[in-house]
Backbone bond lengths (Angstrom), bond angles and torsions (degrees), N, CA, C in turn:
res aa  C-N    CA-C-N  psi(-1)  N-CA   C-N-CA  omega(-1)  CA-C   N-CA-C  phi
1 M - - - 1.447 - - 1.530 110.86 -
2 A 1.328 115.70 -40.21 1.460 119.57 -178.73 1.518 111.96 -66.37
3 D 1.331 117.55 -31.15 1.458 120.59 -179.54 1.522 112.39 -78.27
4 I 1.312 118.03 -23.49 1.463 122.38 -178.23 1.528 111.44 -79.27
5 V 1.326 116.37 -33.44 1.467 121.57 -174.88 1.522 110.24 -67.20
6 V 1.330 115.66 130.55 1.469 120.99 -179.72 1.522 110.67 -81.50
7 K 1.323 117.13 -46.14 1.467 121.60 -178.12 1.527 109.35 -90.25
8 K 1.310 115.18 80.87 1.463 120.47 -175.99 1.529 112.19 -65.92
9 G 1.329 117.43 -28.57 1.460 120.08 178.04 1.516 111.46 -64.33
10 L 1.317 116.89 -43.74 1.464 120.50 176.70 1.523 110.84 -66.46
11 F 1.315 116.44 -38.33 1.461 121.05 177.78 1.526 110.07 -62.23
12 N 1.343 116.34 -44.55 1.464 120.02 177.23 1.523 111.43 -61.83
13 G 1.329 116.62 -43.91 1.466 120.13 178.61 1.517 111.86 -61.72
14 G 1.319 116.15 -43.09 1.466 120.16 178.24 1.509 112.22 -63.90
15 S 1.324 116.31 -38.06 1.460 118.97 179.32 1.528 111.27 -69.80
16 F 1.335 117.29 -33.92 1.471 119.73 174.62 1.517 110.74 -63.19
17 I 1.323 115.68 -43.02 1.464 119.41 179.41 1.524 110.19 -65.70
18 L 1.341 117.09 -44.03 1.466 120.75 178.01 1.524 110.62 -61.56
19 G 1.306 117.33 -31.34 1.462 120.86 179.60 1.513 114.67 -84.80
20 S 1.334 117.90 -9.67 1.467 118.35 -176.71 1.532 113.86 -117.51
21 I 1.308 118.42 -35.73 1.469 120.52 -178.35 1.532 112.57 -59.41
22 P 1.349 120.03 -38.02 1.467 118.04 177.72 1.527 114.07 -57.28
23 Y 1.329 117.38 -27.13 1.463 119.15 175.86 1.533 110.73 -60.88
24 F 1.309 116.20 -36.79 1.460 120.50 178.11 1.531 110.05 -61.87
25 F 1.331 116.24 -44.63 1.467 120.25 -179.29 1.523 112.12 -69.98
26 M 1.332 117.62 -27.43 1.463 120.98 176.46 1.526 111.15 -60.35
27 S 1.318 115.79 -32.80 1.462 118.92 -176.25 1.527 112.68 -71.00
28 F 1.325 117.67 -13.83 1.464 120.61 -179.04 1.522 114.00 -103.42
29 T 1.301 117.66 -11.47 1.461 119.39 -172.33 1.523 112.81 -94.16
30 N 1.313 114.07 149.85 1.459 121.74 170.37 1.523 109.55 -119.59
31 S 1.327 115.51 5.38 1.459 122.04 -177.33 1.527 109.98 -96.79
32 F 1.324 115.98 130.31 1.447 120.02 178.36 1.522 111.05 -64.50
33 L 1.329 117.77 -39.23 1.461 120.70 -179.35 1.528 111.52 -64.67
34 M 1.324 117.62 -39.51 1.459 120.58 177.52 1.538 110.17 -66.57
35 L 1.304 116.52 -40.00 1.464 121.26 176.53 1.528 110.08 -61.46
36 L 1.324 116.36 -42.39 1.460 121.52 178.39 1.525 111.18 -63.45
37 L 1.327 117.57 -41.99 1.461 121.64 177.58 1.530 110.88 -62.72
38 C 1.324 116.92 -42.96 1.468 120.82 179.09 1.529 111.48 -62.76
39 V 1.317 116.85 -42.46 1.462 120.29 179.01 1.530 110.19 -64.84
40 A 1.340 117.12 -37.00 1.471 120.39 177.05 1.527 110.43 -64.18
41 L 1.324 117.91 -40.42 1.466 120.91 178.14 1.526 111.45 -65.41
42 V 1.315 117.15 -38.61 1.468 120.48 175.97 1.529 109.71 -60.79
43 G 1.321 116.64 -44.49 1.462 120.59 178.05 1.515 112.55 -62.53
44 M 1.339 117.03 -38.19 1.463 120.49 177.32 1.525 110.29 -63.98
45 G 1.323 117.00 -42.74 1.462 120.36 177.96 1.512 111.90 -60.46
46 N 1.326 116.42 -42.70 1.472 120.37 178.27 1.522 111.26 -64.29
47 N 1.319 116.45 -41.41 1.468 119.64 -178.41 1.518 112.61 -74.05
48 L 1.300 118.98 -20.89 1.462 121.34 174.06 1.524 110.98 -80.78
49 W 1.313 116.93 -31.77 1.463 120.81 -174.91 1.526 112.54 -74.64
50 H 1.301 117.44 -45.41 1.465 120.65 -171.22 1.533 114.46 -60.03
51 P 1.323 120.87 -46.43 1.472 118.84 179.94 1.529 113.05 -61.42
52 T 1.318 117.96 -40.74 1.464 118.81 -179.60 1.521 111.31 -72.59
53 A 1.323 117.69 -34.94 1.463 119.95 178.36 1.527 110.80 -65.01
54 I 1.310 116.16 -42.87 1.466 119.69 -179.36 1.519 111.02 -66.55
55 S 1.336 117.35 -43.37 1.468 118.62 179.54 1.527 111.59 -68.46
56 T 1.332 117.51 -35.50 1.463 120.83 177.76 1.527 110.44 -65.08
57 L 1.318 117.26 -45.63 1.469 120.46 178.38 1.529 111.32 -63.09
58 S 1.325 116.19 -41.39 1.471 120.05 179.48 1.520 111.63 -63.56
59 R 1.327 116.59 -37.93 1.468 120.68 -179.44 1.529 111.33 -74.59
60 Q 1.331 117.71 -36.99 1.461 120.51 -178.59 1.521 112.68 -74.26
61 Y 1.316 117.78 -28.56 1.459 121.72 -177.35 1.537 109.97 -128.71
62 P 1.331 118.13 66.01 1.471 119.94 -174.67 1.533 113.90 -64.13
63 K 1.316 117.84 -30.78 1.469 119.87 -178.57 1.524 112.61 -87.17
64 Q 1.330 117.13 -12.91 1.458 121.40 -179.79 1.533 110.98 -122.97
65 K 1.314 116.20 29.29 1.461 121.46 -173.47 1.528 112.17 -55.36
66 G 1.308 117.79 -48.03 1.458 121.31 -178.58 1.528 111.97 -61.79
67 F 1.327 116.14 -43.71 1.461 120.60 -179.84 1.523 111.06 -64.80
68 V 1.335 116.67 -46.80 1.466 121.03 -177.57 1.525 111.10 -64.55
69 L 1.333 116.96 -42.63 1.460 119.54 179.15 1.523 111.78 -68.23
70 S 1.330 117.22 -31.08 1.467 119.10 176.69 1.528 110.87 -70.14
71 I 1.332 117.59 -37.68 1.472 120.86 175.45 1.524 109.66 -63.78
72 H 1.326 115.93 -43.25 1.467 121.50 178.41 1.535 110.01 -58.21
73 A 1.328 117.00 -47.17 1.461 121.08 -179.52 1.529 111.24 -68.24
74 M 1.339 117.19 -37.67 1.455 120.36 179.92 1.524 111.22 -63.41
75 R 1.328 116.18 -41.79 1.471 119.48 178.78 1.521 110.71 -64.25
76 A 1.331 117.25 -36.65 1.462 120.50 176.54 1.530 110.23 -64.32
77 N 1.322 116.87 -41.37 1.467 120.50 179.20 1.520 111.60 -66.29
78 I 1.319 117.05 -37.75 1.473 120.22 176.36 1.520 109.55 -62.92
79 G 1.338 116.00 -43.80 1.465 119.49 177.55 1.522 111.91 -60.93
80 D 1.341 116.52 -40.79 1.463 120.27 178.09 1.526 111.73 -64.38
81 A 1.320 117.15 -31.36 1.457 120.88 -179.95 1.528 112.53 -80.89
82 V 1.324 116.27 -37.92 1.470 120.63 -174.91 1.536 112.26 -83.84
83 A 1.321 117.66 -30.48 1.467 121.23 -175.26 1.532 113.48 -56.90
84 P 1.329 120.43 -48.19 1.469 118.48 -179.75 1.528 113.20 -61.23
85 L 1.320 116.80 -38.82 1.463 120.38 177.99 1.527 110.56 -64.67
86 T 1.327 115.99 -45.66 1.467 120.79 179.63 1.526 111.01 -62.50
87 I 1.314 116.44 -45.06 1.464 120.08 179.58 1.521 110.57 -64.45
88 G 1.321 116.93 -39.84 1.465 120.23 177.41 1.519 112.11 -60.40
89 V 1.329 116.52 -42.70 1.469 120.31 178.01 1.526 110.17 -64.83
90 L 1.333 117.02 -44.95 1.464 120.52 179.42 1.525 111.85 -61.93
91 L 1.338 116.49 -36.97 1.468 119.55 178.99 1.524 112.36 -67.34
92 G 1.318 116.83 -18.06 1.457 119.96 174.24 1.528 112.32 -71.09
93 F 1.338 116.44 -20.55 1.465 120.89 -176.66 1.531 113.65 -117.38
94 L 1.318 116.94 -24.46 1.467 121.55 -174.05 1.521 110.72 -126.50
95 S 1.331 116.44 163.94 1.463 120.06 173.95 1.520 108.94 -78.53
96 W 1.334 117.01 164.56 1.460 120.00 -179.07 1.517 111.07 -63.01
97 K 1.325 117.19 -31.48 1.462 120.24 179.48 1.530 111.12 -69.07
98 Q 1.310 117.31 -34.81 1.463 120.19 176.46 1.532 110.66 -71.38
99 V 1.318 116.53 -35.24 1.465 120.42 -179.51 1.527 110.73 -66.54
100 V 1.349 118.28 -39.99 1.461 118.55 -179.72 1.523 111.62 -66.82
101 V 1.325 118.04 -27.84 1.467 120.19 177.24 1.529 109.98 -65.22
102 W 1.328 117.62 -31.70 1.470 120.74 177.76 1.527 111.32 -62.17
103 N 1.326 117.84 -24.94 1.466 121.18 178.51 1.518 112.82 -71.20
104 V 1.307 117.70 -14.64 1.461 121.09 178.66 1.531 110.24 -72.52
105 I 1.301 117.04 -35.49 1.474 122.19 -172.64 1.527 113.34 -57.96
106 P 1.330 120.76 -51.54 1.472 118.40 -179.33 1.524 113.08 -62.35
107 G 1.307 116.99 -36.14 1.455 120.16 -177.23 1.518 114.79 -68.75
108 V 1.317 116.44 -39.74 1.461 118.26 -179.28 1.522 111.91 -87.71
109 A 1.335 118.16 -12.37 1.459 121.07 179.97 1.529 112.32 -88.64
110 Q 1.335 118.20 -8.25 1.463 121.06 -177.92 1.512 110.76 -71.87
111 P 1.328 117.38 136.81 1.461 119.20 173.26 1.518 110.03 -69.69
112 S 1.330 117.31 137.93 1.455 119.20 -176.67 1.515 113.82 -101.62
113 G 1.308 118.72 -17.47 1.463 120.01 -177.71 1.520 112.80 -87.51
114 Q 1.340 116.22 141.68 1.456 120.23 177.53 1.492 109.55 -137.66
């Protein structure tokens, strides 16, 4: 699907929104099934974003593909390392429902055009 789409920037923007808006709905639910559906939508957004991001980076930097993809992966690893600490600190001041709303901000703040 990611290879068929012509406007990859819009596709990336849509996948960011699909990966972040469910966090907003998580903050209102008390249902486990609704929470499960929201987490599945977040996963779908992540899985839609990565293939187009990698192909876009590879196309924009053909002579530095390895370097650019390693930077991309390194930033993801930093996020994976820092996120639990950040969430732990936020949970010291906010409820878990308020913390998941904070996950909406990066997703909707991303520029979608490329």
